[in-house]
C-alpha positions as CSV (number, residue, x, y, z in Angstrom):
1,M,8.2,-14.5,-0.8
2,A,6.2,-11.7,-2.1
3,H,5.4,-8.6,-0.5
4,F,3.5,-5.4,-0.7
5,R,6.1,-2.3,-1.7
6,L,3.2,0.6,-1.4
7,K,4.7,2.2,1.5
8,E,8.2,2.1,-0.2
9,I,7.1,3.7,-3.4
10,A,4.4,6.1,-2.1
11,K,6.2,7.6,1.2
12,P,8.8,9.4,-0.6
13,Q,6.2,11.0,-3.1
14,R,4.5,12.2,0.3
15,W,1.8,10.1,0.0
16,S,0.2,8.6,2.9
17,A,-2.3,5.8,3.6
18,H,-5.0,8.3,4.2
19,S,-4.4,10.4,1.4
20,I,-4.3,7.3,-0.8
21,K,-7.6,6.1,0.8
22,E,-9.1,9.3,0.0
23,K,-7.9,9.6,-3.5
24,T,-8.9,5.9,-4.4
25,G,-12.2,5.5,-2.5
26,L,-10.9,2.4,-0.9
27,S,-11.4,1.6,2.3
28,Y,-8.8,2.7,5.0
29,N,-8.3,-1.0,6.2
30,T,-7.9,-1.9,2.6
31,V,-5.3,0.7,2.1
32,W,-3.5,0.1,5.7
33,T,-3.1,-3.5,5.4
34,I,-1.3,-3.2,1.9
35,W,0.9,-0.3,3.1
36,T,1.9,-2.3,6.2
37,N,2.4,-5.3,4.2
38,R,-0.3,-7.3,6.4
39,S,-2.6,-7.9,3.5
40,S,-2.5,-11.6,2.5
41,G,-3.7,-10.4,-0.7
42,C,-5.7,-8.1,-2.9
43,D,-7.1,-8.2,-6.5
44,L,-5.9,-6.8,-9.4
45,S,-8.5,-3.8,-9.4
46,T,-7.5,-2.8,-6.1
47,L,-3.7,-2.9,-6.9
48,Q,-4.9,-0.7,-10.3
49,R,-6.4,2.1,-8.3
50,I,-3.5,2.4,-5.9
51,A,-1.2,2.2,-8.9
52,D,-3.2,5.1,-10.9
53,C,-3.2,7.1,-7.6
54,I,0.5,6.8,-7.1
55,G,1.7,7.0,-10.6
56,C,3.1,3.5,-10.9
57,A,2.4,0.1,-12.7
58,P,0.3,-2.3,-10.5
59,G,3.4,-4.9,-10.6
60,D,5.7,-2.3,-9.1
61,L,3.8,-2.7,-5.8
62,I,4.8,-6.4,-5.7
63,G,8.4,-7.2,-4.3
64,S,9.7,-10.3,-4.1
65,G,12.1,-11.7,-1.2
66,D,11.6,-10.8,2.3
67,P,9.5,-7.4,3.2
68,P,11.3,-4.7,5.0
69,L,11.1,-4.9,8.8
70,D,9.4,-1.4,9.4
71,P,6.7,-2.0,11.9
72,E,4.5,1.0,11.7
73,P,1.6,1.6,14.5
74,D,-1.6,2.4,12.9
75,P,-2.3,6.0,13.8
76,D,-6.0,5.6,13.9
77,R,-5.9,2.8,16.2
78,A,-3.4,4.4,18.7
C-alpha cells in the first residue's frame, strides 16, 4: 500500500506542517492530512508545490508498503 512520506522527509529538515502551509500557500488541512498520512490522495500539483518547498522530487513523497505507525495529534485541534 502506498503512503505519504512528507513528515519523514520534512521533519529532519526542521519543516513543520505550519511552515510548509505558509511557504506553499496550501491549506493547513491539506498539508496536515498529507503530513499525518490521513489523506486518501492528492493531485500532482499539490505534491509538486510541497516537493519544491522542501527540496525533493514529488515521487519522494510517496512510499510503498505500510506507513510508519506514528500518530501525531493535530496541534490546532487539541
